[in-house]
C-alpha positions in Angstrom: 0.0 0.0 0.0 1.4 3.4 -1.0 1.6 6.4 1.3 -0.3 9.5 0.5 2.9 11.4 -0.2 3.7 9.0 -3.0 0.5 10.0 -4.7 1.6 13.6 -5.0 3.5 14.8 -8.0 4.5 18.2 -6.6 3.9 20.2 -3.4 2.4 23.6 -4.5 2.2 25.2 -1.0 4.0 24.1 2.1 2.7 24.2 5.7 4.8 27.3 6.2 3.5 29.1 3.1 -0.1 28.3 4.1 0.4 29.4 7.7 2.0 32.7 6.6 -0.7 33.5 4.0 -3.5 32.6 6.5 -1.9 35.0 9.0 -1.9 37.8 6.3 -5.5 37.2 5.5 -6.5 37.1 9.2 -4.7 40.4 9.8 -6.5 42.0 6.8 -9.9 40.8 7.9 -9.2 42.0 11.4 -8.5 45.5 10.1 -11.4 45.7 7.7 -13.9 44.4 10.2 -12.8 46.2 13.3 -15.9 47.0 15.4 -18.2 44.9 13.2 -18.1 41.3 14.7 -18.4 39.4 11.4 -19.9 35.9 11.1 -17.5 33.5 9.3 -19.3 30.7 7.6 -17.1 27.7 6.8 -18.0 25.5 3.9 -17.7 21.8 4.9 -15.9 19.6 4.5 -13.0 21.0 2.6 -12.8 24.4 4.3 -12.6 23.2 7.9 -8.8 23.2 8.3 -8.4 26.7 6.6 -11.3 28.0 8.7 -9.8 26.8 12.0 -6.5 28.4 11.2 -8.1 31.6 9.8 -10.2 32.3 12.8 -7.1 31.9 15.1 -5.4 34.6 12.9 -8.3 37.1 13.4 -8.0 39.1 16.5 -11.4 40.8 16.7 -14.7 39.3 18.0 -16.4 37.0 15.5 -19.0 34.4 15.3 -18.6 31.0 13.5 -21.0 28.8 11.7 -20.9 26.2 9.0 -22.7 25.1 5.9 -22.3 21.8 4.0 -23.1 21.6 0.3 -22.6 19.0 -2.4 -21.8 19.5 -6.0 -19.1 17.0 -6.8 -20.1 13.5 -5.8 -17.1 11.2 -6.1 -15.8 12.6 -9.4 -13.3 15.3 -10.2 -15.7 17.7 -11.9 -18.7 19.6 -10.5 -22.1 18.2 -11.3 -23.3 21.8 -11.6 -26.2 21.2 -9.2 -25.7 22.4 -5.7 -27.5 21.0 -2.7 -27.4 22.3 0.9 -26.7 19.4 3.2 -26.3 21.5 6.4 -27.7 25.0 6.7 -26.5 27.8 8.9 -27.8 28.1 12.4 -27.0 31.7 13.2 -29.2 34.6 12.3 -27.2 36.7 9.7 -29.8 39.4 9.1 -28.0 42.7 9.3 -24.7 41.0 9.9 -21.4 41.1 8.0 -20.7 37.6 6.6 -17.5 36.1 5.3 -17.9 32.8 3.5 -14.7 30.7 4.0 -14.0 28.2 1.2 -11.2 25.8 0.5 -11.2 26.3 -3.3 -13.1 28.2 -5.9 -13.1 26.2 -9.1 -16.0 26.9 -11.6 -17.5 29.3 -9.2 -21.0 27.8 -9.4 -21.1 26.7 -5.8 -19.9 30.0 -4.4 -22.4 31.9 -6.5 -25.2 29.6 -5.2 -24.0 30.1 -1.6 -23.7 33.9 -1.9 -27.2 34.2 -3.5 -28.7 31.9 -0.9 -27.1 33.9 2.0 -28.3 37.2 0.5 -31.9 36.0 0.9 -31.2 36.1 4.7 -30.6 39.9 4.4 -27.1 40.3 5.7 -25.3 43.7 5.8 -22.7 42.2 3.5 -21.4 38.9 2.1 -17.7 38.5 1.2 -15.8 35.4 0.2 -12.5 34.2 1.5 -10.9 31.3 -0.4 -7.7 29.5 0.3 -7.3 28.6 -3.3 -8.7 30.1 -6.5 -8.7 28.6 -10.0 -9.3 31.7 -12.1 -9.0 29.8 -15.4 -11.8 27.4 -14.4 -14.4 30.1 -13.5 -17.6 29.7 -15.6 -18.3 33.4 -15.4 -16.7 36.6 -14.0 -16.4 36.1 -10.2 -15.3 38.4 -7.4 -13.4 36.8 -4.5 -12.6 39.2 -1.8 -9.8 37.4 0.0 -7.6 34.8 -1.9 -4.9 32.8 -0.3 -3.3 31.5 -3.6 -4.2 31.3 -7.2 -3.6 27.9 -8.8 -3.9 26.4 -12.3 -6.2 23.6 -13.3 -4.2 20.9 -11.6 -6.2 18.6 -9.3 -5.0 19.6 -5.8 -5.4 17.8 -2.5 -4.3 18.3 1.1 -5.0 20.7 3.9 -8.7 19.9 3.9 -9.0 19.3 0.1 -9.8 15.7 -0.9 -10.2 13.3 -3.6 -13.0 10.8 -2.9 -12.7 11.6 0.8 -8.9 11.0 1.0 -5.8 13.2 1.4 -7.5 15.9 3.6 -5.0 15.3 6.3 -1.9 16.2 4.3 -0.4 19.2 6.0 0.4 20.8 2.6 -1.3 21.3 -0.8 -0.1 19.1 -3.6 -1.0 18.0 -7.1 -2.5 14.6 -7.2 -1.1 12.1 -9.7 -3.5 11.8 -12.6 -3.3 8.0 -12.4 -5.1 8.1 -9.1 -8.2 9.7 -10.4 -8.4 8.6 -14.0 
């Protein structure tokens, strides 16, 4: 049986790079939301590691909640249909919301989430994504806080998975094509 590290062709971002960038994003959010007590909504499952580290990097009062959606199934491309599997519990009406995602690929899921949250009448909704694949966006998309831009490689680690595996890698790497084809 191979180790997970053997399934990775290259490490894109090390633990140290992720930690430093997450600290930068946390500092920026802290400054921009001073006195506002934002609600950070983490998108499960992939965003949980980034969310945990991000909230520790923010030094202002905040509230945390989670949503779970599905749009991938067990494949490597989005089905295009988004389904909410776990809704938010906190009332966001009149509140400043930051959606925390692991990766923005086509952008279809984050558009759906943003539109859905806007129906709850928040003061604002912004998006913070650890990874962004601008070449894969189906339409023009604004992401307010981006950790790193990546190409169209299939990436795993630090919460990102392939078929439920590799989330526990402490870095972000490119998965060997032979694993998912």
